[in-house]
N, C-alpha and C positions, 0 to 999 in steps of 0.2 A: 532717353538720349542724354549723353553726357554734355555737361555745360560747355566744354571746350569745342564742341561741334558748332556752337553758335558764334564762336569768337571771330572766325574769319569774316562774318558779316559785320560784326560790331567794329572790327578793326578799320573798316573803310571810313568811319567817321569818329573814331575814338578821340582823336586830338581836338575835335570840334565840340566835344561835350561840355567843356568848361573853359572859362577864361583862364589863362595861365597865371602862374605865381610871379612871373617876371615881365618886365616891359617887352622883352623880346618875343613873348608869347601873345602879345596883344595885337597881332597883325589881323587884317581883315581876312576872314575865311575865304580860301580860293576854291573849295569844293562846294558841292550842292548843299552839304549838311552844315548847320551851325546851331548853336543853342536856341536861336530864335525860330528856326523852321523845323527842327527835329522833333521836338516834344509836342506831338499832336495826338498820337494814338497810343493804345496799350502796347502795341508792338514796338513803338518807338521807345517807350519806357523800359520794356524788357531788354531791348538792344542796348540801351544806355547802361543798365546795371550789369549786363553781360560784359560790357567794356571794362568794368572794374576787375573782373576775373582775367580778362585778356591782358591787362596791365602787368599782371604777375609774371607773364611769360617772357617779358622783355629783358633787356640788359640792365635795367635798374634792379631786377630781382633775381629770377631763377636762372637766367643765363650765366650768372656768376656771383654778383655781390651778396645777395641774400644768404647764400650758403657760405661763401668764402670769408665774408667780413666777420661772421660770428663763430663759425665752426673751425676756423684755423687758429683761433686765438684763445686757447685754454690748455690745461695741463694734461688732457687725455688724448691729444692728437699731436702728431709730428709728421715730418715728411722731408723730402730733399731740400737742401738749403736754398737752391735756386727758386723753389716755390714758396718758401717761407721767409723771404728776405724783406718783405714789406709788411703786409697785414699780420702774417704769422710771427713776425719779430717785434710787433708792437709799433711799427712805423706807419701808423694809420694815414698820415698826411701824404705818404708816397703811393697809396693805393687809390686808383681812379674810382673804384667801386663805392668808396665812402660818399663822395659827392653825388654819384649816380643814385644811390639809395635815398639820400636826402631829397633830391629832386623827385624821385619816384613816389615817395610817400606824400609829398605835397601835391603832386599831380593827381594822385588818387583823391586827396581831400578836396581839390578843386572840382574834380568830376562829381564827387558826392554833393558838394555845395550846389552845383547846378541841378542835379537830380532832385534834391530836396526843395529847390526853388520852383522847378517846373512841373514835377510829377503830380503834386496835389491837385492841380487844375485839370488833369487828364481824366476822362471818363473811362472806367474799367467795367467789364462785364460782371466782375465780382469784387467786392471790397476786400476779400481775403487776398486776392492777387495783388491789389494795390498795396495792401499792408506788407506783403512779402517783399515787394520791390523796395519800398521805403525802409523796411527792416534791414535788408541787405546793404542799403546805402549807409544807414547809421552804423551798422556793424563795421564796414570797411573804414569809415572815418575813425571810429573808436580804436580799431586795431592799428591803424596807421599812427595815431598819436601815442598809443601804448608803446609802439616800437621807437618812435621818435624820442619820447621821454626817457626810455631805458638806454638808448644809444647816445643821445646828446644832452640829456638833462633838461634844463629850462629851455623851452623853444617857443616861437611865436605860434599862437593858436588862431587860425583863420577859419571863421565860420561863414564868411561870405567871400565871394571871389574878388580877386584884386583887379582894380580898375587902373587905367593908365594914370601914372603920376601918384599912385597911392600904394606903392610897394613897401613903404616903411611900416614896420610893426614890431613893437617891443616884445621881448620874451615874457612868457608867463611863468611864474614860479612852478617848481615841480609839483607841489600839492594842487595847484590850480589846473595844471595839465591833466593830472590824474582825475580831478573832479569832472573834467570834460570827457575823459575816457569812460568813466563810470556812467555818466549821463547818456552817452551815445550807445554803449553796450546794453544798458538797461532798457533804453528805448527800443533797441533791436530785439532784445529778449521779449518785450511785450508785443511786438508786431510780427515776429517771425513764426511760422508754423512749426510744429514738431516734425521730426524726421519722417515719420510715416503718414503724415497728413496728406490728403489728396491735393492740398494747395502748396505742398512743398515744391521747391524748384527742381531742376534737373540734377542728376547725380553730380556731386561735387559742390553743390550750392551750400551756403551756410544756412543753418536753421536755428531753432530755439535752443537745442542742445549745444550747438557750437557757441552761441552767445553766453550761455550759462557757464560752460567750461572755460571760456576766455575770461569771464568775470572772476571765476575762482582763481585763475592765474594772476589777474590784476591785483586782487585782494591779497593773495599770498606774497606777491612781490612787494607790495607796500608794507605788509606786516613784518616780513623778515628784514626789510630795509630799516624799519624803525626799531627793531629788537636789539637787545644786548645779550651777551653771553659768550660761550665758547663753542667751537666746532672742531672736531677731529677729522683730519683728512690724511689719507695715505699718499705718500709721494716723496719728492726729494731725490737726491742722488742715491741714497741708500734704500729708497722705496719703503720707508718706515712710516709709522703713524705719528703725525704732528698735531698738536692742539693749538688753535689760534683763538685769541680773544678779539671779538669784533666790537666796533662802536656803531652808533647810529650812522647810516649811510647819509652823506651830504644831500640835503634837499628833502629828507624824510623826517626831519626833526619835528616834534610836536604831534606826530601821528600816533594814534592809540593802537599799539601793536597787537595787544591781546584781543581787542574788539575786531580788528581786521582779520586776525587768524580765525576768529569765530565766523566771520562772514565768508571767508574762503572755505572753511569746513562745510558750512550750510549750503553754499552754492554747489560745491562738489557733490554733496549728498543729494541734491536735487537731480543732478545728472545721473547718479547711481540709481536713484529711486525711479527714474523715468522708464527704465527697462528697455530703452532704445539701443543700448550699447552693451557689449560684453567682451571679455577677453577671448581671443582665439584659443582653441584647446591646447595648442603647443606654439612655441615661439616662432618656429619657421613658417607656420601657417599665416603669420602676419604679412609675410613678404612675398614678392614675386608676381609675375603677370597674372597668374591664376587666382591670386588672392587680393586683387585690387578692390577697394571699397568694401572690405569685409566689415563685420559688426564692430570690430575694435576701432576702426577709423572714424573718429568724430568729424574731423575735417581733413580731407585729403586733396592736395593740389593735383588737378587733372592734367595729363600730358598727351601728346601725340607723337608718333614715331617719325618726326621730321624736324627740320632745322628751325621751323617757326615756333613750334609749341612743344619741343622736347627739352629735356634737362641733361646736364652733364653728370648726374649722380653716379651712374655706373662708371663713366669715364674717369672720374676723379677718385672714387672710393674703392673700386674693386681692384683685385690683384691683377698684375700683368698676366697675359694669356687668357684672362677671363673678361675681356673688354675694357680693362682698366689700364691706367698709365702710371700707377704708383705715385700719384700726386700727394696723397695723404694716407696715413695708416695709424692704427691704434698705438698709444704709448704703452710701454711695458708696465708702468705702474697700474694702469687700468686692467690690463690683461691679467696680471697676477692677483687682482682682487677677486676674480671669479673662482668659485669652487670648481674643482676639476670636472665634475659631472654636469656643470651648468651648460644648458643648451645654447646659451648666448655665446659661449666660448667654444663648445664642442662642435656645433653646427653653424654658428653665426660668424665664424672666422674661416677664411681660406687657409687650410693647413698644408695644402700642396699647390704649388703653382710654378710656372716656368718663367725664369728671369735670369738674365746674364748668361744665357746658353746652358742653363742647368735647371733641373727640378729642385725647388726649394721646399723645405719642410719646416713648419712652425707649429709649436715650439719644439725644441730638442728635448722632449720629456721621455722618461722611461716608459710611461704608461702606453699600453697597446691602443688605447683610445685615440692617440694622436699619431700612430705609426702606420696608417693605412694609405700609403702612397699609391698613386695610380699606376697599376700594371708593373710595379717594380721598376719604373723608369727613372728612379733617382740615381743619376750618374754621380753626383757629388753634392755636398751640402755646405754652403758657406753661411755660417751663423751670423757673420757680420752683415750679410746682405738680406737676410730673411726678416720679414716683418708681418705682423698680424693685420690683414685687411678684412674689413667687414664684408659679409655676403648680403646684407639686407637690401642693397640697391642693385644687386646683380640680376639681370634678366637674360643675359647671353646675347650672342650674335649668331647669324645663320651658319657660320663656319664651325660652330661647336655642336657636336652630336648631342642630341637630347635636350637642347636648350629650348626648343619650340619657337625660336626667334626666326623672323623672316628677313630681317635687315642685317647687312654686313657692316653697317655703320657703328663704330664704337663710341662715337661722340654724343650728339644730341639724340636721346632716345626717349621712349615712352615709359620712363620710370617715374611713377607718382611719388609725391613727398608727403609724409605724415605731419601736417600742420598741428593737429591735436589728436591724440588717441587715448583710449580708455585707460590704458596702463598709467599714463601720465595723471589722469584724474584720480585714480586710486592712490597714487603716491602723493599727490597734492592733498587729498583727504587725510591720509595718514599723518603727514607733517602738520597740517593745520589743526587736526583734532588733538594731537599731543601738545602743541604749543598753546592752544586755547585752554587746555585743561591743566597745564603745568606738569604734564607727564603723559606717557602713552596710555590710552584707553584700550579696552578690549576691541573696540571697533577699529581703532588705529592699527593695532597688531593684525587684525583680520585683513584689512586692506593691503598692508605691506606684504603679508605672507601670501596673499593671492598672487601677487606679481612674482615673488620669489619661488613659490611652489610651481608655478607654470614653467619656470626656467629650470626646475629640478634642484633648486637650492633649498636648504633646510629651513624650518621654522625658526623664528627668533622670539625670545621672551625675556622677562626679567631685567629690562633696561631702565635706566633713569632718563629724565628728559634730555639731557645732553647727549647721552649715548644713542638714544633713539633718533634724535635730530641728525646726528652724524651718520648713522646707518641709513636713514632715508636719503640723505644727500649722496652717499655712496651708491645706493641702489638706483637713484636717478641717473647717475653716471653710467652704470652698467646697462640699465634698461633702455635709456634714451640716447645712447651714444650716437653722435653725428645727426641729431635731430634739432639742432639749434637751441639747446637748453643749458649746456654746461657753463658757458661763459656767464650767462645771465644768472644762473644759480650761485656761482661764486661771488658775483658782484652784489646780488641782493642780500647775501649773508655777510657782506663786508670783509671778505677774506681773499679777494681775487689777487691783489698784489702780494700778499703774504704767501699764498700757495704757489704762485708763479715764481717768486724769488727763491723759494725753497727748492724748486726744480732747477733754477739757474739756466743751464744749457743742457739740451737733450738732443743727442745725435747731431751735434754741431748747430742746432737751431737755438737761437737766443730766446729764452723764456722769461728773462728778468723784465719786470714792469715797474713803472713809476706811478705816482698818483694821477698823472695826466692821462694814463691809459684807462681810467675808469670811464672816460667819455671820449667819443670821437670828436675830431676837430670839425668845426662848422666850415663848410666850403667857402673859399674866398669869393666866389661869385655871389653868394648870399650876403657876405659882409659888404661887398662893393655896392650891391643893389639896395640894401636895407640899412639906412642910416641909424635906425633905432635898435639894431641887433645887439649893440653894446660890446663889440669885440668878440674874440674867439674864446673857446673854453680854456680853462687854466692850463698853461704849459704848451699851448699850441700857437 
């Protein structure tokens, strides 16, 4: 049974699982459930940890902010000006979702702190089940602080719940936050069962492989943030290749970059060697309702086809006429980086769709590969209105013949989200192996080419360290488009502002960024409640 089938039960007492992070959350519980009377049985503990997954379905995360805050703010995405005027234009303080995510992550941490306090005293039928519950809790706290430190930098680390009158907490330095992230994820790794273990949780639960893959990403983020060198990125108004020199990212000073790359490589290797995951045979087999929870998905956010536990993925990212609203589409600089036969461009993009009263065709290429319009119904073609929309989150609606959908709702739908997938691990391994070695190894090439070959792109070879680094970054952009990676990749390599400023303005959307855009502003509510927070991030 899927994890989200339990969420409705957990939601009844979700807000009672932990004391809040603010004084306003310190009210006496009005329902039957509270931290003092909930944690009595194994079923209580399972319900409590299920509440962590339920938290992701709300307005702090997958209803909007988790997707829009990070995937509207990079060089590979664009959209209508009305949708990109705040977060998409770098005006983070004007987007409500920034404060909502801050609160959401700290609410998860508060829930985890209560679980870690209460669950050890509960008697379980099997120690393996208790370990799984505790491992899931440690994972969610580590994951939350990983996102907090990437988005806000130095943040308060709360390992115990806030009591009335004790809301003040100073920020921990970036390195100390990462130390806690690694400690929590390592503890989760030691407690969680493998994916195929009889003690593994329901579909969608985190397991040992998820913890290992997330640790690889943590080490890779720290390593690249501490590295120096150059990176070449395609972009700008002329869509040319530009080489940028990076410095150590603020807060990552003093970290041993090469040693951290080696740790990232080794942790990714453990995921590869486990045999629990594999690339799907072709790119399109990764996506769609029929391919949910396939072997490539290491951690997949589970959804339901309703307004409580659905996502707006199809609604935002798909083309008009296909359940989408044209909120976001792929930037031309990314589209042009695909080889023509690449499955991710050939089949991963809507090439025909209905918009503004006409069938649109994208792109206007001479190749017959791109000229198969539906039924010859292209009445006219406006190149200024056509855009490349991804197909990866399309599941259709009941009004579309052959979609297999039963709902006519184009909004909140049962479109799962890839939190971590095996292709990402292969690319992390390729990058880390090359950087740790001082240049690409045979194994690094093999990992990179597995991803490229699956998409029908050609093998690559004969590159130096800088060329390989740049190619892996480009491949991550092509493979992981709109999976919450691009902004983080540019920031960890210290080239976010340079890349964005080279783009400047794209389809009337402002892409220029300043140093302050490397971090989100701390919500004013936190500054008001926490006297030790020390003011806002620079520039906000």
